[in-house]
N, C-alpha and C positions, 0 to 999 in steps of 0.2 A: 404546963403543956403546949403545942405552938396553938395559935389561932390559924383555924385552916383557912385556906386561900380562898378568896371567890370568884367565879369565871370570869369576873369583870376589873380584876387586880389590872392597873395600868402596868404592873409588873411584867403583865403574860404577852406583854409585847414586845419584851425586848427579848424572847425564847424565839431562837433559831432552829430552823429544820434540823442543823447538825448536831445545836445543844441537847432536843427532842429525842432526835432517835437515839443520841448515846445516855437520855434519863428513858427512856423505852428500854436500851438494853440492859441497864442495871434493875429496872420492873422485872424483866425474866429473867434474871439471874439472884435478885434476894426472892421474889412471888414464888419462883420451884418450889422451894421448901413446903409450902404454904399448899400446894396443887391451887396457884392461881397462875394459870398459865393464857396466855395469850400470844401465841406465834407469829399471827397473823395481825398485831397489831405496828403500826407503822403510822409514820406522819404523812397525814393524806393529802397536804399541799393546799388543801382549801382555809381561808380562814374568814372569821366573823368581828369586825371593827378592828382589824389588826393581828387578832391572836390568831394562831395556829390550831387547826381541829386532829385529836389524834382518831385513828380509827380505826377506833372498837367499840363501835354505838357511835361516832362525830362524837368523842365527848372534849371536854377543854381541856388541855394543857394545868392547868388547877385542879383536877381531877387526877392527873398525872402524880403530879407535884405533893397531895395531899394523899396520896395512898401509899409513893416511899415513905413520906413523913413517918408514917406510920409504920411497917416494915424495915425501916432505918430503927425507927423506935423498940423494934425485941429481943433487938440484941442478939441474932442469930446471925452468921457470919454470912454473907455472901455465897 
């Protein structure tokens, strides 16, 4: 099992807005079969200590990546 990313993980400082936008598109595709629908989720341009926030409750990219990790592990096609 993968260890979840923490919101302060240094890796997250390397994430760019286009990369996070692509991850959000993947979340929309993979989450749809599970009823995970965040049509308004987007990179909000705000950073905290160099880390981008995702606008669905101003969560960190770590939350987005951890959720995608769980969805990818379901073996359901995107």
